[in-house]
Backbone bond lengths (Angstrom), bond angles and torsions (degrees), N, CA, C in turn:
res aa  C-N    CA-C-N  psi(-1)  N-CA   C-N-CA  omega(-1)  CA-C   N-CA-C  phi
1 M - - - 1.461 - - 1.523 109.31 -
2 N 1.355 117.74 119.79 1.451 121.84 -179.87 1.520 110.26 -80.92
3 C 1.338 115.55 135.38 1.463 120.62 179.07 1.518 107.67 -146.37
4 F 1.331 116.02 124.84 1.463 120.09 -176.10 1.531 112.26 -97.63
5 N 1.305 116.99 -4.18 1.467 119.78 179.84 1.530 110.98 -133.43
6 E 1.328 114.86 37.10 1.467 119.94 -176.90 1.524 111.31 -59.96
7 I 1.325 115.79 138.88 1.455 121.40 173.43 1.527 108.41 -121.93
8 Q 1.316 115.61 162.57 1.457 121.13 175.08 1.525 108.36 -111.76
9 H 1.309 116.06 124.79 1.465 121.55 -178.77 1.517 109.19 -110.32
10 R 1.340 116.38 124.81 1.463 121.05 176.66 1.533 108.43 -88.61
11 I 1.317 116.58 124.58 1.463 121.28 -178.07 1.525 110.50 -62.71
12 T 1.335 116.25 128.82 1.458 122.16 175.52 1.523 108.82 -120.95
13 Y 1.326 115.21 173.09 1.460 120.35 -176.67 1.530 110.28 -58.37
14 G 1.311 117.39 131.57 1.455 122.93 176.42 1.516 114.77 94.45
15 D 1.345 117.43 -9.12 1.465 119.94 179.86 1.523 111.10 -70.40
16 N 1.325 115.39 143.34 1.464 121.73 167.49 1.519 106.93 -146.44
17 L 1.316 116.87 167.17 1.464 119.59 -173.02 1.524 112.04 -63.45
18 Y 1.335 117.07 -36.80 1.464 119.08 -179.24 1.531 110.74 -65.74
19 S 1.341 117.41 -46.22 1.464 119.78 -178.41 1.528 110.90 -64.88
20 L 1.332 116.87 -36.42 1.459 119.93 178.01 1.527 111.18 -68.48
21 A 1.323 116.25 -38.24 1.466 119.78 177.93 1.526 110.69 -62.24
22 V 1.316 116.39 -42.45 1.470 120.28 178.11 1.522 110.27 -65.16
23 Y 1.341 116.00 -45.41 1.457 121.24 -176.03 1.529 110.99 -60.72
24 Y 1.323 116.52 -41.05 1.459 120.27 -176.11 1.530 113.00 -97.86
25 N 1.339 116.08 7.76 1.456 121.06 179.01 1.533 111.74 55.22
26 T 1.333 114.92 45.73 1.453 120.19 176.17 1.529 107.12 -128.91
27 T 1.321 118.07 -157.46 1.462 120.80 -179.97 1.518 109.64 -128.51
28 V 1.320 115.54 159.25 1.460 120.32 176.14 1.523 110.16 -59.83
29 E 1.332 115.68 -40.89 1.471 120.13 -178.42 1.524 111.05 -61.29
30 E 1.342 117.26 -40.18 1.464 119.87 -179.46 1.531 111.22 -69.06
31 I 1.315 116.86 -36.73 1.462 119.77 176.51 1.520 110.29 -63.82
32 L 1.328 116.48 -43.46 1.460 120.35 179.93 1.528 111.45 -64.20
33 L 1.331 117.01 -36.91 1.463 120.46 178.55 1.521 111.58 -62.84
34 M 1.332 116.91 -32.65 1.457 120.72 -178.44 1.530 112.10 -88.16
35 N 1.327 116.03 -8.65 1.465 119.95 -177.53 1.525 109.12 -137.83
36 R 1.315 115.88 67.90 1.462 121.29 -171.61 1.527 113.22 -68.26
37 N 1.325 117.34 -18.63 1.470 119.61 -175.02 1.530 113.21 -93.24
38 I 1.320 118.15 -0.98 1.461 118.89 -176.49 1.528 110.83 -86.10
39 N 1.308 114.90 154.28 1.456 121.53 171.06 1.529 107.16 -96.14
40 P 1.325 119.38 108.72 1.467 120.85 -175.04 1.521 113.77 -63.07
41 Y 1.337 116.93 -16.66 1.460 120.61 -179.20 1.533 112.30 -97.13
42 N 1.332 115.76 0.89 1.467 119.01 -177.77 1.520 109.96 -145.59
43 L 1.343 115.65 63.25 1.455 119.74 176.16 1.520 108.50 -73.12
44 R 1.317 116.74 129.72 1.458 120.97 -176.19 1.520 110.86 -103.70
45 I 1.326 116.18 132.92 1.459 121.45 178.92 1.523 109.06 -56.52
46 G 1.327 115.60 131.11 1.459 121.14 -179.94 1.513 113.82 99.59
47 D 1.339 118.07 -20.63 1.466 120.54 177.07 1.528 110.75 -66.71
48 I 1.327 115.17 154.06 1.461 121.26 -178.93 1.528 110.14 -105.56
49 L 1.337 116.17 131.09 1.459 122.03 173.58 1.524 109.47 -110.87
50 R 1.318 115.74 138.54 1.471 120.57 170.94 1.520 107.26 -86.82
51 I 1.322 116.67 129.82 1.465 120.85 -178.05 1.525 109.01 -136.09
52 C 1.312 114.29 139.44 1.468 121.02 176.51 1.529 107.95 -110.36
53 P 1.334 118.55 95.37 1.463 120.28 -177.10 1.520 111.94 -71.76
54 N 1.318 115.27 148.60 1.454 121.10 174.70 1.513 107.84 -82.45
55 T 1.326 117.69 116.37 1.460 121.85 -175.66 1.524 112.18 -103.02
56 N 1.318 116.47 23.14 1.459 120.22 176.23 1.517 109.85 -51.25
57 E 1.324 118.30 132.16 1.457 122.44 -175.21 1.516 112.37 -59.79
58 R 1.318 117.61 -20.45 1.459 120.06 -178.67 1.530 111.26 -76.55
59 V 1.334 116.35 -14.16 1.456 119.82 -178.46 1.523 109.94 -74.27
60 N 1.289 117.60 135.39 1.457 122.84 176.57 1.532 108.61 -61.16
61 K 1.324 116.44 122.37 1.456 120.48 -175.59 1.524 112.37 -62.28
62 K 1.319 117.03 -24.72 1.458 119.68 -178.38 1.521 111.58 -68.34
63 M 1.329 117.33 -13.37 1.462 120.56 178.98 1.525 111.43 -80.01
64 C 1.353 116.65 -15.94 1.453 120.43 -173.76 1.519 111.01 -95.84
65 I 1.303 116.74 141.61 1.458 121.83 175.25 1.521 107.94 -93.25
66 T 1.319 116.62 123.92 1.459 120.92 -178.23 1.520 110.32 -83.62
67 Q 1.323 114.49 169.62 1.456 119.56 177.16 1.526 110.97 -63.63
68 N 1.342 116.98 -36.28 1.471 120.03 178.03 1.531 111.11 -61.36
69 A 1.330 115.32 -39.94 1.468 119.30 179.33 1.524 110.90 -66.01
70 M 1.326 116.30 -40.96 1.455 120.22 179.03 1.526 111.29 -67.08
71 N 1.335 116.15 -36.34 1.464 119.46 178.03 1.528 110.73 -62.95
72 L 1.337 115.97 -41.49 1.462 119.69 177.74 1.525 110.59 -62.68
73 S 1.314 116.56 -43.39 1.456 120.90 179.78 1.526 110.98 -61.00
74 D 1.323 116.69 -45.81 1.465 120.58 179.93 1.527 111.23 -62.55
75 E 1.339 115.86 -41.61 1.463 120.07 -178.30 1.525 111.17 -66.42
76 M 1.334 116.39 -44.44 1.461 120.11 -179.41 1.531 110.25 -64.83
77 N 1.334 116.49 -43.68 1.470 120.18 178.39 1.531 111.23 -59.48
78 T 1.326 116.02 -45.00 1.463 120.67 -178.27 1.525 111.25 -61.14
79 L 1.326 116.70 -44.70 1.463 119.53 -175.83 1.524 112.12 -70.23
80 W 1.344 117.82 -34.07 1.467 118.51 176.70 1.524 111.69 -76.54
81 E 1.337 116.55 -28.57 1.464 119.62 170.15 1.524 109.16 -62.26
82 Q 1.338 116.74 -45.24 1.454 120.55 179.59 1.526 111.25 -64.71
83 H 1.315 116.60 -34.82 1.466 121.54 178.60 1.526 110.74 -56.30
84 V 1.324 116.73 -50.53 1.474 119.22 -177.75 1.530 111.52 -80.32
85 F 1.325 117.16 -29.73 1.471 120.85 179.94 1.522 110.52 -65.52
86 W 1.349 117.96 -48.63 1.457 120.73 -178.86 1.527 111.92 -73.49
87 T 1.327 116.81 -28.28 1.464 119.16 171.78 1.523 109.62 -62.01
88 R 1.316 116.18 -42.30 1.477 120.34 178.91 1.523 110.85 -63.62
89 L 1.328 117.50 -44.29 1.465 119.81 179.64 1.527 110.73 -63.98
90 F 1.341 116.83 -35.56 1.461 120.12 175.33 1.522 110.17 -63.79
91 L 1.334 116.95 -44.23 1.459 121.60 177.65 1.524 110.98 -57.29
92 I 1.324 116.81 -46.43 1.460 120.83 -179.06 1.525 110.57 -63.83
93 S 1.339 116.84 -41.21 1.467 120.20 -179.78 1.524 111.15 -63.78
94 V 1.341 116.74 -40.31 1.464 120.41 178.54 1.526 110.25 -66.92
95 S 1.322 116.51 -49.69 1.464 120.16 -173.94 1.519 112.57 -66.68
96 E 1.337 117.08 -31.02 1.464 120.63 -176.71 1.531 112.92 -103.56
97 N 1.355 116.74 6.38 1.473 121.46 179.74 1.532 111.65 54.28
98 L 1.322 116.70 47.06 1.460 121.00 -177.66 1.526 111.39 -80.87
99 K 1.311 115.37 152.34 1.460 120.83 -177.38 1.528 113.32 -74.98
100 D 1.323 116.79 -12.27 1.464 119.32 -177.94 1.526 112.63 -88.34
101 L 1.324 117.61 8.51 1.470 120.88 -173.09 1.523 112.32 -56.40
102 E 1.317 117.84 -48.21 1.467 120.61 -176.27 1.522 111.63 -61.43
103 E 1.337 116.61 -46.42 1.468 120.04 -179.21 1.527 111.39 -69.19
104 T 1.329 116.08 -35.30 1.458 119.86 178.08 1.528 110.39 -64.83
105 E 1.322 116.81 -41.55 1.459 120.35 178.27 1.528 111.27 -64.06
106 K 1.328 116.45 -40.18 1.468 119.80 177.73 1.525 110.76 -59.78
107 R 1.338 116.09 -43.64 1.468 119.60 -179.29 1.523 110.68 -67.10
108 L 1.320 116.82 -39.91 1.467 120.60 177.87 1.521 110.77 -59.02
109 L 1.315 116.96 -41.82 1.468 120.85 -175.01 1.526 113.24 -78.64
110 R 1.343 117.73 -0.75 1.469 120.56 169.00 1.519 111.19 -76.51
111 N 1.326 116.31 -22.93 1.465 121.17 -171.67 1.528 113.51 -61.71
112 P 1.345 120.54 -42.52 1.471 118.97 179.97 1.519 113.40 -58.91
113 A 1.329 117.37 -39.30 1.466 119.94 178.56 1.524 111.06 -66.69
114 D 1.328 116.27 -37.97 1.469 119.75 179.44 1.526 110.89 -63.90
115 I 1.331 116.75 -43.91 1.468 119.96 178.43 1.528 110.07 -67.33
116 A 1.329 116.45 -41.84 1.464 120.32 -179.86 1.523 111.65 -60.63
117 N 1.327 116.89 -32.91 1.469 119.87 -179.06 1.524 112.38 -65.58
118 I 1.327 117.21 -27.12 1.466 119.13 173.82 1.533 108.86 -63.39
119 Y 1.320 115.71 -48.34 1.460 120.36 -177.25 1.530 111.99 -69.09
120 R 1.315 116.89 -26.33 1.464 120.99 179.04 1.528 111.06 -58.63
121 R 1.320 116.00 -36.31 1.473 120.35 -177.65 1.520 112.23 -65.60
122 Y 1.320 117.18 -25.87 1.468 121.05 -175.35 1.529 113.26 -108.17
123 Y 1.331 117.86 -28.43 1.465 121.04 -171.40 1.523 114.13 -120.24
124 G 1.328 118.17 -10.42 1.448 120.31 179.32 1.527 113.72 93.68
125 N 1.345 114.52 178.62 1.461 121.35 -171.13 1.524 114.00 -69.48
126 D 1.333 117.45 -39.97 1.466 119.50 -175.28 1.524 111.46 -64.28
127 V 1.330 116.35 -45.62 1.462 120.36 178.54 1.520 110.53 -64.66
128 A 1.327 116.64 -42.95 1.465 120.71 -179.32 1.528 110.53 -61.45
129 Q 1.332 117.10 -41.91 1.457 120.19 -179.27 1.525 111.16 -65.51
130 K 1.335 116.49 -38.54 1.467 120.11 178.16 1.528 110.49 -63.48
131 I 1.321 117.00 -43.40 1.465 121.28 178.42 1.525 109.93 -63.11
132 Q 1.327 116.99 -43.62 1.465 120.33 178.16 1.523 111.12 -59.64
133 N 1.323 117.21 -43.51 1.464 120.76 -179.12 1.531 111.46 -64.09
134 L 1.333 116.05 -43.60 1.462 120.14 -178.69 1.530 111.40 -65.51
135 L 1.340 116.76 -41.86 1.462 119.89 -179.71 1.523 111.81 -72.04
136 T 1.333 116.79 -33.43 1.462 119.76 175.19 1.529 110.27 -63.76
137 E 1.334 116.19 -43.70 1.461 120.50 176.92 1.526 110.63 -60.84
138 H 1.336 115.88 -42.10 1.470 121.31 177.49 1.522 111.13 -55.17
139 L 1.334 117.05 -46.53 1.463 120.64 -177.40 1.522 112.03 -72.84
140 K 1.311 116.99 -38.21 1.475 119.15 -179.35 1.527 111.50 -67.71
141 I 1.331 116.34 -42.01 1.466 119.12 176.52 1.523 109.84 -61.80
142 G 1.333 116.20 -44.68 1.458 120.31 178.94 1.516 112.07 -60.20
143 G 1.349 117.04 -40.81 1.456 120.60 178.46 1.515 111.85 -64.40
144 D 1.332 116.04 -43.40 1.472 119.75 178.09 1.532 111.15 -64.49
145 L 1.334 115.57 -34.84 1.464 119.77 179.12 1.531 110.80 -65.86
146 I 1.324 116.69 -40.89 1.462 120.54 177.45 1.529 110.26 -58.62
147 V 1.326 115.77 -45.22 1.471 120.10 -179.67 1.526 110.54 -64.22
148 A 1.344 117.35 -43.00 1.465 120.89 179.99 1.523 111.05 -63.05
149 L 1.319 117.13 -40.81 1.465 120.48 178.74 1.528 110.95 -66.99
150 K 1.321 116.47 -38.57 1.462 119.23 178.10 1.532 110.32 -63.31
151 N 1.336 115.67 -39.61 1.469 120.33 -177.96 1.524 112.70 -82.84
152 K 1.344 115.61 2.65 1.474 121.47 -179.42 1.536 112.30 56.27
153 D 1.342 114.92 35.00 1.462 121.67 176.34 1.529 107.38 -91.34
154 N 1.320 116.55 83.59 1.461 121.29 -172.51 1.526 113.18 -63.54
155 A 1.327 116.70 -38.63 1.465 119.64 -179.71 1.528 110.42 -63.15
156 K 1.317 116.14 -45.49 1.462 120.86 178.40 1.523 110.90 -64.39
157 A 1.328 117.13 -40.86 1.462 121.75 179.84 1.526 111.32 -62.13
158 Q 1.325 117.43 -41.55 1.464 120.98 178.62 1.527 111.26 -64.88
159 E 1.324 115.78 -41.47 1.469 120.28 178.33 1.521 111.08 -62.18
160 L 1.332 115.88 -45.35 1.469 120.27 -179.75 1.520 111.50 -67.29
161 N 1.321 117.33 -36.37 1.464 120.48 179.17 1.527 110.94 -61.77
162 K 1.336 116.67 -40.53 1.471 120.23 177.15 1.532 110.57 -63.46
163 K 1.327 116.29 -42.78 1.470 120.50 178.86 1.528 110.63 -63.51
164 W 1.338 116.05 -36.57 1.473 121.28 -178.22 1.523 110.10 -63.85
165 Y 1.334 116.76 -45.26 1.462 120.05 -179.15 1.528 110.92 -72.12
166 K 1.332 117.25 -32.17 1.469 120.31 175.56 1.526 109.65 -64.35
167 N 1.320 116.51 -41.46 1.463 121.06 176.25 1.529 110.97 -62.27
168 A 1.330 117.18 -39.32 1.474 120.67 176.98 1.527 110.53 -61.32
169 D 1.332 116.90 -40.99 1.456 120.57 176.81 1.524 111.04 -61.57
170 E 1.326 116.49 -39.86 1.463 120.84 -179.70 1.527 111.16 -67.63
171 I 1.322 116.86 -38.10 1.470 120.42 176.96 1.525 109.91 -63.79
172 A 1.331 116.45 -47.12 1.470 120.84 179.81 1.525 110.78 -61.21
173 E 1.315 116.43 -42.36 1.461 121.53 -179.81 1.522 110.85 -62.29
174 F 1.328 116.22 -46.36 1.467 119.19 -176.20 1.529 111.62 -70.42
175 L 1.324 117.76 -46.25 1.464 119.31 -178.60 1.528 111.55 -63.02
176 S 1.324 116.71 -38.80 1.464 119.09 179.34 1.531 111.72 -68.93
177 S 1.332 116.88 -20.21 1.464 120.32 179.30 1.523 113.02 -80.71
178 I 1.347 117.33 -19.20 1.468 119.83 -177.17 1.526 112.77 -102.08
179 N 1.324 116.96 -14.63 1.463 119.56 -175.68 1.529 109.26 -140.15
180 P 1.332 118.31 118.43 1.467 120.15 -177.80 1.518 113.85 -66.82
181 Y 1.331 117.21 -12.52 1.461 120.72 179.45 1.531 112.04 -95.41
182 Y 1.338 116.64 1.62 1.453 121.92 172.04 1.528 107.48 -98.83
183 N 1.306 116.30 111.01 1.458 121.34 -179.98 1.533 109.59 -88.20
184 K 1.323 116.12 127.95 1.463 120.42 -174.84 1.524 111.81 -58.15
185 Q 1.339 117.78 -45.80 1.463 120.69 -177.91 1.526 111.44 -65.87
186 E 1.335 116.74 -39.89 1.462 119.89 177.81 1.525 110.91 -64.91
187 L 1.323 116.18 -40.89 1.463 120.08 177.75 1.524 111.09 -63.07
188 Q 1.324 116.48 -44.92 1.466 120.06 178.54 1.523 111.06 -58.55
189 Q 1.327 115.86 -44.60 1.464 120.15 -178.47 1.532 110.81 -61.26
190 M 1.339 117.02 -44.22 1.458 120.38 -179.78 1.527 111.24 -66.95
191 L 1.333 116.74 -42.32 1.463 119.95 -179.05 1.525 111.41 -67.73
192 Y 1.331 116.80 -39.90 1.465 120.10 176.58 1.529 110.56 -61.63
193 E 1.330 116.35 -41.10 1.469 120.12 178.35 1.522 110.16 -63.99
194 H 1.328 115.97 -40.17 1.464 121.05 177.88 1.526 110.65 -59.34
195 L 1.323 116.76 -44.86 1.465 120.81 179.65 1.526 111.51 -66.53
196 A 1.317 116.09 -43.49 1.469 119.96 -178.34 1.531 111.36 -64.18
197 L 1.325 117.03 -43.93 1.459 120.34 -179.75 1.524 111.38 -67.76
198 T 1.334 116.71 -38.68 1.463 119.86 177.73 1.521 110.76 -64.42
199 T 1.330 116.82 -40.33 1.469 120.61 177.16 1.522 110.92 -62.97
200 E 1.321 116.54 -40.20 1.471 121.20 176.55 1.521 110.41 -59.81
201 E 1.334 116.34 -43.71 1.462 121.56 178.27 1.531 110.74 -62.31
202 V 1.333 116.33 -46.93 1.467 121.29 -178.33 1.528 111.12 -60.00
203 K 1.318 116.62 -48.08 1.467 120.46 -176.48 1.526 111.20 -65.11
204 A 1.337 117.00 -38.21 1.462 119.98 178.75 1.524 110.56 -65.46
205 R 1.332 116.26 -41.60 1.469 120.24 179.29 1.522 111.32 -63.90
206 L 1.317 115.81 -44.82 1.465 119.61 -175.93 1.530 112.73 -68.20
207 R 1.330 117.29 -27.34 1.466 118.12 178.19 1.536 111.92 -91.37
208 G 1.338 115.71 2.87 1.461 119.68 175.39 1.509 114.80 80.47
209 D 1.335 117.04 15.64 1.462 120.87 177.71 1.528 107.72 -92.09
210 Y 1.324 115.92 82.62 1.460 120.69 -170.22 1.526 112.89 -70.46
211 K 1.308 116.81 -29.28 1.469 119.72 176.74 1.529 109.47 -64.25
212 A 1.346 116.86 -48.15 1.463 120.72 178.75 1.524 110.86 -66.16
213 D 1.317 115.92 -35.10 1.466 122.05 178.27 1.531 110.43 -59.45
214 I 1.318 116.58 -49.09 1.463 121.56 -178.94 1.531 110.84 -66.90
215 E 1.316 116.01 -41.89 1.471 119.49 177.83 1.521 110.77 -61.71
216 A 1.327 116.81 -38.62 1.466 120.36 178.62 1.517 110.82 -66.59
217 F 1.335 116.75 -40.03 1.468 118.53 179.11 1.517 111.73 -64.60
218 D 1.329 117.38 -36.60 1.466 120.07 175.87 1.535 110.15 -56.58
219 K 1.328 116.23 -41.12 1.467 120.49 178.31 1.520 110.99 -68.32
220 V 1.326 116.72 -40.38 1.470 121.35 178.45 1.524 110.26 -59.91
221 E 1.327 115.69 -45.19 1.469 120.33 -178.18 1.530 110.86 -63.69
222 K 1.319 116.60 -45.54 1.460 120.50 -179.66 1.520 110.94 -61.89
223 E 1.333 116.35 -41.37 1.456 120.09 -178.73 1.527 110.99 -69.71
224 A 1.339 117.83 -34.30 1.463 121.43 177.72 1.521 111.01 -64.45
225 L 1.335 116.70 -39.62 1.458 120.15 177.56 1.525 111.34 -68.92
226 K 1.319 116.34 -31.43 1.472 120.58 173.72 1.519 109.71 -62.32
227 M 1.335 117.46 -44.89 1.460 120.77 177.88 1.523 110.94 -64.12
228 A 1.334 116.73 -43.83 1.458 120.39 -179.71 1.524 111.01 -58.03
229 S 1.329 116.02 -42.83 1.458 120.78 178.31 1.533 110.88 -62.13
230 Y 1.312 116.46 -42.26 1.472 121.16 179.40 1.528 110.45 -62.31
231 F 1.336 116.55 -45.19 1.460 120.13 -179.53 1.531 110.85 -64.17
232 T 1.329 116.48 -41.87 1.460 120.82 -179.68 1.519 111.18 -63.21
233 R 1.321 116.56 -47.88 1.467 120.02 -176.93 1.528 111.32 -64.01
234 G 1.332 117.02 -32.98 1.455 119.64 176.45 1.519 112.07 -63.08
235 I 1.330 116.34 -41.82 1.467 120.49 178.17 1.524 110.51 -68.17
236 W 1.333 116.72 -42.76 1.462 119.85 176.34 1.527 110.83 -53.09
237 K 1.318 116.88 -47.85 1.452 121.08 -174.60 1.531 111.75 -69.86
238 Q 1.317 116.63 -40.81 1.459 119.44 -177.75 1.522 112.09 -72.46
239 F 1.324 116.81 -33.81 1.464 120.61 -176.59 1.526 111.02 -118.11
240 R 1.327 115.98 43.23 1.461 120.83 -173.40 1.530 112.92 -57.93
241 D 1.328 116.95 -29.91 1.477 119.21 -179.61 1.526 112.20 -68.45
242 M 1.320 117.96 -18.62 1.454 121.34 179.81 1.521 111.70 -86.15
243 F 1.329 116.88 -7.73 1.456 120.21 -177.70 1.519 111.89 -114.90
């Protein structure tokens, strides 16, 4: 199939062939023709689809995803992948007493600034700094919780767990205040799920159940990409003229 304006679409949470066909003003059949190796009933987050959008001038331009929009999606996905990936490496370093712990923690704590820099482009320095502070607190509390669980300090772990969920509430509150397409309750639900799945991963790792540990991380990764997609779509909608 010849296509002179082919784009590459990275699958995000909620995508399906019908919605993509509508979005790009094409058909499910044409998408399948360009992607013969995909399973249409099992699209995986992060996979790339080749799509040939219909660029007929009569098509409403708002239906088309621009390269700028795709770049934002890729960047947000990458940084949230790194968020859970480096958290996992920190967990492994703590649980196995590895010598790379200090450097791994330093790399993990770069992530809040990287995510905040996305928001800086749209909301300015003050909002970006607040997001960086909240996400840094999120990671530091989580790191302390991992250590407390490893040391079987249940009282400390309970205290940190309460602080972790309070921080999640603060993140949901702040993000919903800057973007009308970020719903506070939806954000809370996603962040709570993120914390619960991460705790499941941590506990499995610390008890040496590596099969459950890996299965839990798969869930953590999928849920992180779901959040990344939500954050991206909120920015798209609020700043649609920039895309």
